[in-house]
C-alpha positions as CSV (number, residue, x, y, z in Angstrom):
1,X,54.9,-50.6,21.3
2,X,54.9,-54.1,21.4
3,X,56.1,-56.1,18.7
4,X,52.3,-57.4,17.6
5,X,51.5,-53.5,17.6
6,X,54.7,-52.2,15.4
7,X,53.6,-55.0,12.9
8,X,49.9,-54.3,12.5
9,X,51.2,-50.5,12.2
10,X,53.7,-51.6,10.0
11,X,50.9,-53.2,7.8
12,X,48.6,-50.5,7.8
13,X,51.4,-48.3,6.6
14,X,51.9,-50.5,3.3
15,X,48.3,-50.9,2.9
16,X,47.5,-47.6,3.0
17,X,50.9,-46.4,0.4
18,X,49.2,-49.5,-1.9
19,X,45.6,-47.1,-2.0
20,X,47.3,-44.2,-2.9
21,X,49.7,-45.5,-5.2
22,X,47.2,-47.4,-6.9
23,X,44.6,-44.3,-7.0
24,X,48.1,-42.3,-8.2
25,X,48.0,-44.6,-11.4
26,X,44.0,-44.2,-12.0
27,X,44.4,-40.5,-11.6
28,X,46.9,-40.6,-14.7
29,X,45.4,-43.1,-16.9
30,X,41.7,-41.3,-16.5
31,X,43.1,-38.2,-16.8
32,X,43.4,-38.2,-20.3
33,X,39.7,-39.9,-20.9
34,X,38.6,-37.2,-18.8
35,X,40.2,-34.4,-20.8
36,X,38.7,-36.0,-24.4
37,X,35.1,-37.3,-22.8
38,X,31.9,-35.2,-23.4
39,X,30.2,-33.4,-20.5
40,X,27.7,-36.1,-18.7
41,X,24.0,-36.2,-19.7
42,X,21.6,-34.4,-18.2
43,X,17.7,-33.6,-17.8
44,X,17.3,-37.2,-18.9
45,X,13.7,-37.5,-17.5
46,X,11.2,-37.8,-20.0
47,X,9.5,-34.5,-20.9
48,X,7.6,-32.9,-23.6
49,X,7.3,-29.3,-24.4
50,X,4.5,-27.7,-23.9
51,X,4.8,-24.1,-25.2
52,X,8.0,-22.0,-26.4
53,X,8.5,-18.0,-26.9
54,X,11.7,-17.0,-27.4
55,X,13.9,-16.9,-24.2
56,X,10.9,-19.5,-22.5
57,X,10.2,-22.9,-22.3
58,X,7.6,-24.7,-20.6
59,X,7.7,-28.2,-20.3
60,X,5.5,-31.2,-18.4
61,X,6.8,-33.8,-17.3
62,X,5.5,-37.6,-17.9
63,X,4.0,-38.9,-14.6
64,X,5.5,-41.7,-12.8
65,X,2.9,-43.7,-10.7
66,X,-0.7,-44.0,-11.7
67,X,-2.2,-41.8,-8.6
68,X,-1.4,-38.1,-9.1
69,X,-1.9,-35.1,-6.9
70,X,-4.6,-33.1,-8.1
71,X,-2.8,-29.3,-8.0
72,X,-0.2,-29.3,-10.2
73,X,3.2,-28.0,-9.6
74,X,5.3,-25.5,-12.0
75,X,9.2,-24.9,-11.2
76,X,10.3,-21.5,-11.9
77,X,13.9,-21.7,-12.9
78,X,16.0,-18.4,-12.2
79,X,16.9,-16.6,-15.8
80,X,20.1,-16.9,-15.2
81,X,20.6,-20.7,-16.0
82,X,19.0,-23.5,-17.5
83,X,16.8,-25.7,-15.2
84,X,18.4,-29.3,-15.6
85,X,19.8,-28.1,-12.1
86,X,16.0,-30.0,-11.3
87,X,17.0,-32.9,-13.3
88,X,20.5,-33.7,-12.9
89,X,20.5,-37.5,-13.4
90,X,18.5,-40.4,-12.3
91,X,18.2,-40.9,-9.0
92,X,20.0,-37.3,-8.4
93,X,16.8,-35.2,-10.2
94,X,14.4,-33.4,-8.0
95,X,11.9,-33.5,-10.6
96,X,12.3,-37.4,-10.7
97,X,11.7,-37.4,-7.0
98,X,8.2,-35.5,-7.5
99,X,7.4,-37.0,-9.4
100,X,7.6,-40.6,-7.9
101,X,5.9,-39.2,-4.9
102,X,2.7,-38.5,-7.3
103,X,3.0,-34.4,-8.3
104,X,2.9,-33.5,-11.5
105,X,5.2,-31.2,-12.7
106,X,6.0,-28.3,-14.8
107,X,9.2,-26.2,-15.3
108,X,9.2,-23.0,-16.5
109,X,13.2,-23.1,-17.8
110,X,15.1,-20.7,-19.9
111,X,16.8,-19.7,-23.4
112,X,19.2,-17.1,-24.0
113,X,17.3,-14.1,-25.3
114,X,17.5,-12.6,-28.9
115,X,18.4,-9.2,-29.9
116,X,14.9,-8.0,-30.2
117,X,14.5,-9.6,-26.3
118,X,17.0,-7.1,-24.6
119,X,13.7,-4.9,-24.0
120,X,12.6,-7.6,-21.2
121,X,11.7,-6.6,-18.0
122,X,11.1,-7.9,-14.9
123,X,7.4,-6.8,-15.6
124,X,7.6,-9.1,-18.5
125,X,8.3,-12.0,-16.7
126,X,5.7,-11.4,-13.7
127,X,3.2,-10.0,-16.0
128,X,3.1,-12.0,-19.0
129,X,5.5,-15.2,-19.2
130,X,4.7,-16.3,-15.3
131,X,0.4,-16.0,-16.0
132,X,1.0,-17.0,-19.6
133,X,2.6,-21.0,-18.5
134,X,-0.1,-20.5,-15.5
135,X,-2.9,-20.6,-18.0
136,X,-0.8,-23.3,-19.8
137,X,-0.9,-25.6,-16.8
138,X,-4.2,-25.1,-16.1
139,X,-5.3,-25.9,-19.9
140,X,-3.0,-28.8,-20.0
141,X,-4.0,-30.4,-16.6
142,X,-7.4,-29.4,-16.4
143,X,-7.0,-27.6,-13.0
144,X,-7.6,-23.9,-12.4
145,X,-5.2,-23.9,-8.9
146,X,-1.1,-24.4,-9.3
147,X,1.2,-24.6,-6.8
148,X,4.5,-22.2,-7.7
149,X,8.0,-23.1,-6.8
150,X,10.6,-20.6,-7.5
151,X,14.3,-21.0,-7.0
152,X,16.7,-17.6,-6.7
153,X,16.1,-14.7,-8.9
154,X,12.7,-17.4,-10.3
155,X,11.5,-17.6,-6.4
156,X,12.2,-13.6,-6.3
157,X,9.9,-13.7,-9.8
158,X,7.3,-15.7,-8.3
159,X,7.2,-13.9,-5.1
160,X,6.5,-10.4,-7.3
161,X,3.7,-12.5,-9.2
162,X,2.1,-14.0,-6.1
163,X,1.9,-10.3,-4.8
164,X,0.6,-8.8,-7.7
165,X,-2.1,-11.9,-8.0
166,X,-3.7,-12.0,-4.7
167,X,-6.8,-13.5,-5.9
168,X,-5.4,-16.5,-7.4
169,X,-5.1,-18.8,-9.0
170,X,-2.0,-19.7,-6.9
171,X,-2.6,-22.5,-4.3
172,X,0.9,-22.6,-2.8
173,X,3.9,-20.5,-2.8
174,X,7.6,-22.3,-2.4
175,X,10.6,-20.5,-2.6
176,X,13.9,-22.0,-2.4
177,X,16.9,-19.0,-1.3
178,X,15.1,-16.2,-2.5
179,X,16.8,-12.4,-2.0
180,X,14.3,-10.2,-0.8
181,X,16.4,-8.6,1.4
182,X,19.4,-7.6,-0.8
183,X,21.1,-5.7,2.1
184,X,22.4,-9.1,3.2
185,X,24.1,-10.0,0.0
186,X,27.3,-7.9,1.1
187,X,29.7,-8.3,-1.9
188,X,26.7,-8.1,-4.4
189,X,25.6,-4.5,-2.9
190,X,29.2,-3.6,-2.9
191,X,29.8,-4.2,-6.5
192,X,26.9,-3.1,-7.6
193,X,26.8,0.3,-5.7
194,X,25.7,3.6,-7.9
195,X,28.7,5.4,-7.2
196,X,30.9,3.3,-9.0
197,X,28.7,1.0,-10.8
198,X,27.4,2.3,-14.3
199,X,24.3,-0.2,-15.1
200,X,22.7,2.5,-17.5
201,X,26.0,2.6,-19.4
202,X,26.5,-1.5,-19.1
203,X,23.2,-2.3,-20.8
204,X,23.0,1.0,-22.9
205,X,26.4,-0.3,-24.7
206,X,25.7,-4.1,-24.6
207,X,22.6,-4.9,-24.7
208,X,22.1,-8.2,-23.7
209,X,24.4,-8.8,-20.8
210,X,26.9,-11.7,-21.8
211,X,26.6,-15.3,-19.7
212,X,30.3,-14.5,-19.2
213,X,29.6,-11.6,-17.0
214,X,27.4,-13.6,-15.2
215,X,29.7,-16.3,-14.2
216,X,32.1,-14.1,-13.4
217,X,29.9,-12.0,-10.9
218,X,29.5,-15.6,-9.0
219,X,32.7,-16.7,-9.1
220,X,34.0,-13.1,-7.6
221,X,32.2,-14.3,-4.2
222,X,34.7,-16.9,-3.5
223,X,37.2,-16.1,-6.3
224,X,39.1,-19.3,-5.3
225,X,36.5,-22.0,-5.7
226,X,37.0,-23.0,-9.0
227,X,41.0,-23.8,-8.2
228,X,40.1,-25.7,-5.1
229,X,37.1,-27.6,-7.1
230,X,39.9,-28.9,-9.8
231,X,42.2,-29.7,-7.1
232,X,39.5,-31.8,-5.7
233,X,38.8,-33.2,-8.7
234,X,42.2,-33.8,-9.3
235,X,42.4,-35.9,-5.9
236,X,39.4,-37.6,-6.5
237,X,40.1,-38.5,-10.0
238,X,40.3,-42.1,-9.3
239,X,36.5,-42.3,-8.0
240,X,34.6,-42.4,-11.0
241,X,31.4,-41.4,-9.3
242,X,33.0,-38.4,-7.5
243,X,34.1,-37.2,-11.3
244,X,30.5,-37.5,-12.7
245,X,29.0,-35.5,-10.3
246,X,31.7,-33.2,-10.3
247,X,30.7,-32.5,-13.4
248,X,27.0,-32.7,-13.5
249,X,27.8,-29.2,-11.2
250,X,30.2,-27.9,-12.8
251,X,28.5,-27.7,-16.2
252,X,25.7,-26.3,-14.4
253,X,28.0,-23.3,-13.1
254,X,29.1,-22.4,-16.3
255,X,26.5,-22.6,-18.4
256,X,25.0,-19.4,-17.7
257,X,22.8,-18.1,-19.5
258,X,22.9,-14.1,-21.0
259,X,20.3,-11.6,-19.7
260,X,18.2,-8.9,-21.4
261,X,19.7,-5.5,-20.6
262,X,16.6,-4.3,-19.3
263,X,15.9,-7.2,-16.9
264,X,19.5,-6.9,-15.5
265,X,18.8,-2.9,-15.2
266,X,15.5,-2.9,-13.6
267,X,17.2,-6.2,-10.9
268,X,20.2,-4.0,-10.1
269,X,18.5,-0.6,-9.7
270,X,15.6,-1.6,-7.7
271,X,16.5,-5.0,-6.3
272,X,19.8,-4.3,-5.2
273,X,20.7,-0.6,-5.4
274,X,17.3,0.2,-3.7
275,X,16.5,-2.7,-1.8
276,X,12.9,-2.0,-3.2
277,X,11.1,-5.4,-2.7
278,X,12.0,-5.7,0.6
279,X,10.8,-2.2,1.6
280,X,7.8,-2.8,-0.6
281,X,8.7,0.5,-3.0
282,X,8.9,-1.4,-6.0
283,X,6.3,-0.9,-8.7
284,X,5.5,-3.1,-11.7
285,X,3.1,-2.4,-14.3
286,X,2.4,0.7,-12.1
287,X,1.3,-1.3,-9.0
288,X,3.3,-1.3,-6.0
289,X,4.2,-4.6,-4.9
290,X,3.2,-5.4,-1.7
291,X,4.6,-8.9,0.3
292,X,1.7,-7.8,2.7
293,X,-0.6,-9.1,-0.2
294,X,0.5,-12.7,0.0
295,X,-2.4,-14.8,1.3
296,X,-1.8,-18.4,-0.2
297,X,0.7,-21.4,1.9
298,X,3.9,-20.2,2.3
299,X,7.4,-22.0,2.4
300,X,10.9,-20.5,2.0
301,X,13.7,-22.8,2.4
302,X,17.1,-21.6,2.6
303,X,20.8,-22.6,3.2
304,X,22.7,-22.1,6.1
305,X,26.0,-21.7,4.6
306,X,24.5,-20.0,1.6
307,X,27.3,-17.5,0.5
308,X,25.4,-16.1,-2.7
309,X,21.5,-15.5,-0.7
310,X,22.4,-15.7,2.8
311,X,19.4,-16.5,5.0
312,X,18.7,-13.5,6.5
313,X,17.7,-12.3,2.9
314,X,14.9,-14.1,2.9
315,X,13.4,-12.6,6.3
316,X,11.0,-10.6,4.9
317,X,9.3,-12.3,3.2
318,X,8.0,-14.6,6.5
319,X,7.6,-11.7,7.8
320,X,6.0,-9.2,5.7
321,X,3.3,-12.1,4.1
322,X,0.0,-11.9,5.6
323,X,-0.4,-16.0,4.8
324,X,-2.2,-17.7,8.0
325,X,0.2,-20.9,6.9
326,X,3.4,-20.0,6.4
327,X,7.2,-21.9,7.1
328,X,10.6,-21.2,7.4
329,X,13.2,-24.0,6.9
330,X,16.9,-23.4,7.0
331,X,18.6,-26.5,6.8
332,X,22.7,-27.1,6.4
333,X,24.2,-26.6,2.8
334,X,25.2,-24.1,0.1
335,X,23.0,-22.5,-2.2
336,X,23.1,-24.9,-5.0
337,X,23.4,-28.0,-3.1
338,X,20.6,-27.2,-1.1
339,X,18.3,-28.2,-4.2
340,X,20.4,-30.7,-6.2
341,X,23.4,-33.4,-4.9
342,X,23.1,-36.0,-2.4
343,X,22.1,-33.5,0.6
344,X,19.4,-32.4,-1.1
345,X,17.7,-35.6,-1.6
346,X,18.1,-36.6,2.1
347,X,17.6,-33.1,3.5
348,X,15.5,-30.7,1.3
349,X,13.3,-32.7,-1.3
350,X,11.7,-34.8,1.8
351,X,11.0,-31.5,3.4
352,X,9.3,-30.4,0.5
353,X,6.8,-33.6,-0.2
354,X,5.7,-33.5,3.3
355,X,5.1,-29.8,3.0
356,X,3.5,-29.6,-0.8
357,X,1.2,-33.3,-0.1
358,X,-0.3,-31.9,2.8
359,X,-1.7,-28.8,0.1
360,X,-2.1,-30.3,-3.1
361,X,-5.7,-32.0,-2.7
């Protein structure tokens, strides 16, 4: 090594040391502020509530452009979580993105079920809540057709609804990470195996399934994830942008909702243990749910590295649906990062918009 190279290496090392020392100081200074600060605001895109029934809330979001596509979009959130993952922050909001692209956006959001709602089943969601919200959207928008967009279990509910209503009023069906074939959810299947998981005793005893139990179930898929996340947070505590984004995602994961016991019982028995949706043996309201009855344009977007709903879980939706216009897209990302965060902004959101815009008139 020449004298010049040695001097450059020494300067580079000194620069790195100064950066690390500055970051260490910032971590300690900002750590106190982090502990005492409130959670970052979410769900800030202007909206109005159109309809509220117990655990269900239906919102309409204020248009952001003059020209709006004719067919409204109704987003269906999984009942385990609040829908603010669709609207984390300005510039990090799927809803804001769709509005700016000219879509008329409505969202089915959920509240903690009351004691009286412990008896709600999947039947109530697909034969009552979704049809009710679609009617509200039709009335409010003045348009008969609706594009239904469901995330995770919200995608399952949307799929069941579409299969039971083949004659409309759906215009399009879109699902994100929809677990149709639960055989691919290996760990969940093991934990909910009827040989050692007494779902009847659990539901009969509790009535409402606590949110802590829902969160713990997801955490068990990756036991070290929370610890790893905290380590990464500490390492990046000097970075305000990183900390804010982390806390938004952390808030989504922490604010799981309780579930109606009968819904949970039915989901575990019929969908997890019997795989009845994929095998077309599921019965809702006395009718068999046949995915082959789905004929509307269909888009299913899966995450390549999804540890909750691996891409293989979505195969039957594409294979069994009778739609002539159907497409499956697998994008890099995880279960949540597929729909929210920096990668979603660049990858999934534009693909969704491109697909919808050709079918929204």
